[in-house]
C-alpha positions in Angstrom: 350.4 134.1 154.4 351.0 132.5 151.6 353.4 133.2 148.6 352.5 133.5 144.8 353.5 130.0 144.2 351.7 128.3 146.8 348.3 130.2 146.2 346.9 128.2 143.5 346.9 124.7 145.5 345.6 126.5 148.8 343.4 129.0 148.3 340.0 127.4 148.2 341.0 125.1 151.4 341.4 128.7 153.4 338.2 130.5 155.5 336.8 133.4 153.8 338.6 136.2 155.8 341.7 134.1 155.8 341.6 134.1 151.8 340.6 137.7 151.9 344.0 138.7 153.5 345.9 136.3 151.3 344.9 137.9 148.4 345.0 141.4 149.7 349.0 140.7 150.9 350.1 139.4 147.5 348.1 142.1 145.9 349.4 144.5 148.3 353.2 143.4 147.7 353.5 143.0 144.2 351.4 146.0 142.9 351.1 148.5 146.0 348.3 149.6 147.8 347.1 152.6 145.9 346.7 150.6 142.2 344.4 147.7 144.1 340.9 148.1 144.0 338.6 145.9 146.3 337.2 144.4 143.2 340.9 143.0 142.1 341.1 141.7 145.4 337.6 139.8 145.5 338.8 138.2 141.7 341.8 136.8 143.4 340.4 135.4 146.5 337.5 134.1 144.9 335.0 136.1 146.4 332.9 139.0 145.9 333.2 142.7 147.0 329.7 142.3 149.4 331.9 139.2 151.0 334.8 141.4 151.7 332.8 144.2 152.8 331.2 141.9 155.4 334.9 141.2 157.0 336.3 144.6 156.5 334.4 147.7 156.7 336.6 149.7 154.4 339.8 148.7 152.2 341.5 150.6 154.8 340.5 148.3 157.7 341.7 145.8 155.2 345.1 147.4 155.1 345.7 148.1 158.9 344.8 144.3 159.5 347.3 143.1 156.6 350.0 145.9 158.3 349.1 144.1 161.6 349.6 140.5 160.6 353.0 141.4 159.2 353.5 143.2 162.6 352.6 140.4 164.4 355.4 138.3 162.3 357.9 140.7 163.6 356.9 140.2 167.5 357.0 136.7 166.6 360.6 137.1 165.9 361.2 138.7 169.4 359.1 135.8 171.4 361.5 132.7 169.1 364.1 134.5 170.2 363.5 134.8 173.8 362.5 131.2 173.6 365.7 129.8 171.8 368.1 131.9 173.9 366.9 131.8 177.2 368.4 134.4 179.5 371.1 135.4 176.9 369.7 138.9 175.9 373.0 139.3 173.5 372.0 136.3 171.5 368.8 137.0 171.5 369.8 140.8 169.9 371.9 138.7 167.3 369.1 135.8 166.9 366.3 139.1 165.8 369.2 140.8 163.4 369.4 137.2 161.5 365.7 137.3 161.4 366.2 140.4 159.3 369.3 139.2 157.5 367.1 135.9 156.5 364.8 137.7 155.2 366.5 140.3 152.9 366.3 138.1 149.9 362.4 138.9 149.8 362.9 142.4 150.3 364.7 142.5 147.4 362.3 141.9 145.0 359.2 142.9 147.0 360.3 145.6 149.7 360.0 146.0 152.8 355.7 146.2 153.3 356.2 148.8 156.2 358.4 151.0 153.9 356.3 150.5 150.8 353.2 151.5 153.2 354.1 154.3 154.1 355.5 155.9 151.0 352.0 155.6 149.6 349.7 156.7 152.8 351.4 160.0 153.8 348.7 160.5 156.5 349.4 159.9 159.8 346.0 159.6 160.7 345.2 156.8 158.2 344.6 153.4 160.5 347.5 151.4 158.8 349.8 154.2 159.5 348.8 154.2 163.3 349.1 150.4 163.4 353.0 150.8 161.8 353.7 153.2 164.6 352.3 151.5 167.2 354.1 148.4 166.2 357.5 150.4 165.7 357.0 152.0 169.4 356.6 148.9 170.6 359.7 147.4 168.6 361.8 149.6 170.2 360.4 149.3 173.8 361.3 145.2 173.5 365.0 146.0 171.9 365.3 148.7 174.4 364.8 146.1 176.8 367.1 143.4 175.8 369.9 146.0 175.6 369.2 147.1 179.4 369.1 142.6 180.4 372.4 142.3 178.3 373.8 145.1 180.5 375.1 147.4 177.3 375.4 150.9 178.5 372.7 153.3 177.3 370.3 150.9 176.1 368.2 153.3 174.5 371.2 154.6 172.5 372.4 151.1 171.5 369.0 150.1 170.8 368.6 153.2 168.5 372.0 152.1 166.6 371.1 148.6 165.8 367.3 149.5 164.6 369.2 152.3 162.6 371.5 149.1 160.7 368.2 146.7 160.7 366.4 149.2 159.0 368.9 151.0 157.1 369.7 146.8 155.6 366.2 146.6 154.1 365.9 150.2 152.6 369.5 149.3 151.1 368.4 145.7 150.0 365.1 147.3 148.5 366.8 149.7 146.3 370.2 147.8 145.7 372.8 149.9 146.9 374.7 147.5 148.8 375.7 143.8 148.2 376.4 140.8 150.3 373.7 143.0 153.0 372.6 140.1 155.1 376.6 139.8 156.4 377.4 143.0 156.6 374.3 143.5 158.7 375.1 140.6 161.1 378.8 142.1 161.3 378.0 145.8 162.2 375.5 144.4 164.8 378.2 142.0 166.4 380.7 144.9 166.0 377.8 147.1 167.9 377.5 144.8 170.8 380.4 144.8 171.5 382.0 148.0 171.3 379.3 148.7 174.4 380.3 145.9 176.1 384.3 147.0 175.9 382.9 150.5 176.8 381.1 148.8 179.8 384.2 146.8 181.0 386.3 149.5 180.5 384.1 151.6 182.4 384.0 149.1 185.2 387.5 148.9 185.4 388.3 152.6 185.5 386.0 153.2 188.7 386.8 149.5 190.6 
């Protein structure tokens, strides 16, 4: 999805559906879901409300599709980590943490799209909330699997600790409460992995 600075040079080149999603992303991120109407999206996408409804039955469906794309970006980070560090699950976990750390500057002025959306959509039956919950569940499963593959004891607990740190760093960056959040994030995740590895090694020594 494009940044605000790139839109004028590329919006006319996008197919209609992608142009609508591009405009929706920009407006939802900068102004919020509730404040943005379909007409505003149509004007930004240089199309009509009728055209939007040809591609998306409702505004809620458009919001859900936008978040589905955002979620796919996060899932792609798992795939890249696996491709770049084959057979090294601990390094894959660190690569995921680095992906989050490198994205923190954008969060500092735009906010996390998942956090922002949950705040605006309290109804858990909303299709966008369901997209977020499915994404988070899938992300947790993949992280637990990496922790297990890395030989870390109690993979569920380790994955929970890492998740708290990753998501906490995003919230802290968004509200400006912690400086050097990216560097601190990496240090903490490295510490979690190291601590659990040490515990595993101590357990093996004791039982041996």
